[in-house]
PLY file of the C-alpha trace (Angstrom):
ply
format ascii 1.0
element vertex 238
property float x
property float y
property float z
element edge 237
property int vertex1
property int vertex2
end_header
242.55 162.33 140.40
239.56 159.74 140.54
238.37 158.08 137.38
234.79 158.85 136.46
234.45 155.28 135.18
230.60 154.97 136.54
229.78 158.36 134.12
226.28 157.35 132.90
225.71 154.64 135.37
222.22 154.90 137.92
222.32 153.42 141.44
219.08 153.43 142.89
218.86 153.00 146.68
216.19 151.91 148.79
215.53 153.98 152.08
214.50 152.10 155.20
217.03 149.44 156.13
219.47 149.98 153.34
221.05 153.80 153.55
219.46 154.24 157.23
218.58 152.70 159.87
215.06 153.54 160.61
213.22 150.94 162.63
213.71 152.74 166.17
211.68 155.71 164.99
209.07 153.71 162.95
208.64 151.11 165.35
208.08 153.76 168.26
205.28 155.37 166.21
203.65 152.40 165.55
203.86 151.39 169.41
202.39 154.78 170.09
199.50 154.02 167.72
198.89 150.68 169.42
198.96 152.37 172.64
195.96 154.74 171.64
194.03 151.81 170.86
195.03 149.90 173.79
196.89 147.42 172.09
200.26 145.73 173.29
203.03 147.30 171.73
205.48 145.25 169.72
209.02 144.52 170.63
211.52 146.85 168.94
213.89 144.57 167.41
211.22 141.79 166.58
209.15 144.26 164.35
212.26 145.39 162.35
210.82 143.11 159.53
207.71 144.91 159.53
209.01 147.70 157.59
209.54 147.81 154.17
206.19 148.70 152.40
205.16 151.86 153.82
203.53 153.41 156.53
200.03 151.66 155.67
201.75 148.22 155.40
203.55 148.85 158.90
200.38 149.37 160.46
198.42 146.83 158.92
201.65 144.40 159.86
202.12 146.07 163.29
198.20 145.65 164.32
197.91 142.34 163.07
200.93 141.21 165.16
198.98 142.89 168.42
196.00 140.67 167.50
193.86 143.64 166.58
191.04 143.63 163.63
192.27 144.79 160.45
189.67 147.60 159.77
191.52 149.15 162.82
194.46 149.29 161.04
193.17 150.89 158.33
191.23 153.78 159.82
192.17 156.99 158.26
192.54 158.90 161.20
195.12 156.19 162.44
197.04 156.58 159.55
196.89 160.50 160.16
198.16 160.35 163.40
200.87 158.06 162.63
202.26 160.37 160.21
201.77 163.38 162.40
203.54 161.43 165.65
206.48 159.97 162.73
207.16 163.73 161.61
207.79 164.66 165.08
210.16 161.59 166.19
211.48 161.28 162.24
215.26 161.33 163.35
215.25 160.83 166.88
216.87 157.25 166.45
217.68 157.07 162.45
221.05 157.06 161.39
222.91 156.10 158.07
224.08 152.99 158.23
228.29 152.74 158.67
230.02 153.47 155.51
227.13 154.72 154.02
227.99 158.91 153.55
231.90 157.55 152.42
229.97 154.95 150.22
227.77 157.47 148.42
230.40 160.00 148.06
232.69 157.81 146.30
230.46 156.31 143.79
229.41 160.01 143.04
233.09 160.98 142.22
233.21 158.23 139.99
230.36 159.94 137.90
227.25 157.63 139.20
224.10 159.18 139.07
222.16 158.30 142.59
218.25 158.21 143.27
216.39 157.18 146.09
213.85 154.47 145.05
211.43 153.92 148.14
207.84 153.12 149.51
207.91 155.74 152.05
206.07 159.10 151.00
208.27 161.21 149.15
207.82 164.07 151.58
208.76 162.12 154.37
211.70 160.69 152.79
213.17 163.98 152.08
212.33 165.03 155.49
214.53 162.12 156.87
217.38 162.49 154.46
217.27 166.29 154.95
217.88 166.10 159.00
220.60 163.31 158.34
222.00 165.57 155.30
222.04 162.79 152.79
219.58 164.41 150.34
221.86 166.65 148.50
223.89 163.48 147.66
220.71 162.29 145.31
219.50 163.59 142.11
216.17 162.74 143.50
214.11 160.97 145.86
211.54 159.08 144.41
208.75 157.52 146.52
205.53 155.92 145.25
203.86 159.44 144.82
205.75 160.49 142.33
205.56 157.34 139.81
202.66 155.34 138.51
203.41 152.22 140.72
205.29 151.15 143.87
207.56 148.50 144.49
207.73 145.48 143.85
206.52 146.84 140.17
209.62 147.53 137.70
207.67 150.91 136.97
208.77 152.66 140.15
212.48 151.72 139.36
212.46 152.39 135.74
210.82 155.42 136.00
212.89 156.97 138.88
216.05 155.94 136.60
214.37 157.94 133.67
213.44 160.93 136.01
216.99 161.31 136.83
218.10 161.37 133.19
219.27 157.61 133.64
219.52 154.73 131.37
217.43 151.46 132.92
220.09 149.24 131.07
223.14 151.08 133.20
221.17 150.95 136.32
221.73 149.13 139.40
219.03 148.51 142.25
220.34 148.35 146.08
217.90 147.11 148.54
217.41 144.61 151.59
213.91 143.22 150.64
211.71 141.42 148.41
210.19 145.10 147.17
213.61 145.79 146.12
214.84 142.55 144.54
211.19 141.97 143.24
211.14 145.75 141.32
214.94 145.11 139.95
213.86 141.31 138.66
210.30 142.97 137.21
212.38 145.71 135.51
215.10 143.42 134.27
217.76 145.32 136.25
220.59 143.89 138.23
220.44 144.09 141.72
222.58 144.34 145.20
221.11 142.97 148.21
222.42 144.09 151.79
222.30 141.51 154.72
221.32 144.26 157.39
218.10 145.44 156.72
214.71 144.59 157.42
213.07 141.77 155.93
211.05 138.58 156.94
212.76 136.27 154.14
216.46 136.41 154.32
218.22 138.03 151.55
220.17 135.44 150.45
216.88 133.24 149.33
215.22 136.58 147.39
218.67 135.93 145.03
220.00 139.02 144.62
222.94 138.96 141.91
225.29 140.24 144.69
224.84 140.04 148.45
226.66 142.51 150.74
227.34 142.45 154.69
228.42 146.22 154.87
227.79 149.03 153.23
231.56 149.72 152.57
231.50 146.70 150.29
228.70 148.01 147.79
231.10 149.92 145.44
232.91 146.54 144.85
229.45 145.04 144.22
228.67 147.96 141.79
231.86 147.13 139.98
231.43 143.53 139.97
228.09 144.14 137.73
229.41 146.86 135.99
232.54 144.28 134.68
229.82 141.80 133.87
227.46 144.05 131.72
230.25 145.15 129.46
231.70 141.41 129.28
228.30 140.94 128.37
228.17 143.22 125.60
231.67 142.70 123.99
230.56 139.31 123.98
227.43 139.73 121.86
229.44 141.89 119.66
227.44 145.12 120.56
0 1
1 2
2 3
3 4
4 5
5 6
6 7
7 8
8 9
9 10
10 11
11 12
12 13
13 14
14 15
15 16
16 17
17 18
18 19
19 20
20 21
21 22
22 23
23 24
24 25
25 26
26 27
27 28
28 29
29 30
30 31
31 32
32 33
33 34
34 35
35 36
36 37
37 38
38 39
39 40
40 41
41 42
42 43
43 44
44 45
45 46
46 47
47 48
48 49
49 50
50 51
51 52
52 53
53 54
54 55
55 56
56 57
57 58
58 59
59 60
60 61
61 62
62 63
63 64
64 65
65 66
66 67
67 68
68 69
69 70
70 71
71 72
72 73
73 74
74 75
75 76
76 77
77 78
78 79
79 80
80 81
81 82
82 83
83 84
84 85
85 86
86 87
87 88
88 89
89 90
90 91
91 92
92 93
93 94
94 95
95 96
96 97
97 98
98 99
99 100
100 101
101 102
102 103
103 104
104 105
105 106
106 107
107 108
108 109
109 110
110 111
111 112
112 113
113 114
114 115
115 116
116 117
117 118
118 119
119 120
120 121
121 122
122 123
123 124
124 125
125 126
126 127
127 128
128 129
129 130
130 131
131 132
132 133
133 134
134 135
135 136
136 137
137 138
138 139
139 140
140 141
141 142
142 143
143 144
144 145
145 146
146 147
147 148
148 149
149 150
150 151
151 152
152 153
153 154
154 155
155 156
156 157
157 158
158 159
159 160
160 161
161 162
162 163
163 164
164 165
165 166
166 167
167 168
168 169
169 170
170 171
171 172
172 173
173 174
174 175
175 176
176 177
177 178
178 179
179 180
180 181
181 182
182 183
183 184
184 185
185 186
186 187
187 188
188 189
189 190
190 191
191 192
192 193
193 194
194 195
195 196
196 197
197 198
198 199
199 200
200 201
201 202
202 203
203 204
204 205
205 206
206 207
207 208
208 209
209 210
210 211
211 212
212 213
213 214
214 215
215 216
216 217
217 218
218 219
219 220
220 221
221 222
222 223
223 224
224 225
225 226
226 227
227 228
228 229
229 230
230 231
231 232
232 233
233 234
234 235
235 236
236 237
């Protein structure tokens, strides 16, 4: 029988570049938007690090990389076209990272509450997770449209934790990039950084509490943080 030793803990996961490898579909849509404007495509692998701030940020960064003026990327019609195209291709190539499903199921079996905290719109996030049979593994999927601020604001993380009935004092963020590490730091919560995601700044330079190189290592990292939490409480006499 599995011990439910993570009962009362909330684990918040970023989506793109943390749970799911999505760059081929996102950059594919970006390149089709660039083609509509007669602009050169951005390289598939080289554009991985543009991902993380949501669709508008991806358009802004992608169009800048292609040498386009900022106003082109800010065209509302272009954003609408991006979303329509992305919906059509949302899971053509996107897949959970290796070890993701098994690790999530293992953490849930031990009593942890799992929540997605992403800068991707909530409906798009749920659509992608539904296609990959991941939605049911989370208590909620919380995009910026369901909270008062988006990552790197700590409010996004804290409000998401409270939305699923969690206690921010017993919560951990897991992410791949500055918005994830930044929101955890802003909220005063521990954070696990994954090295396999999408970030222009190497994750070790972002100084998360623990860095993992594979999704399967997240469970051990969670255990380290939980142990440190209870040791600190014991030492403080709480």
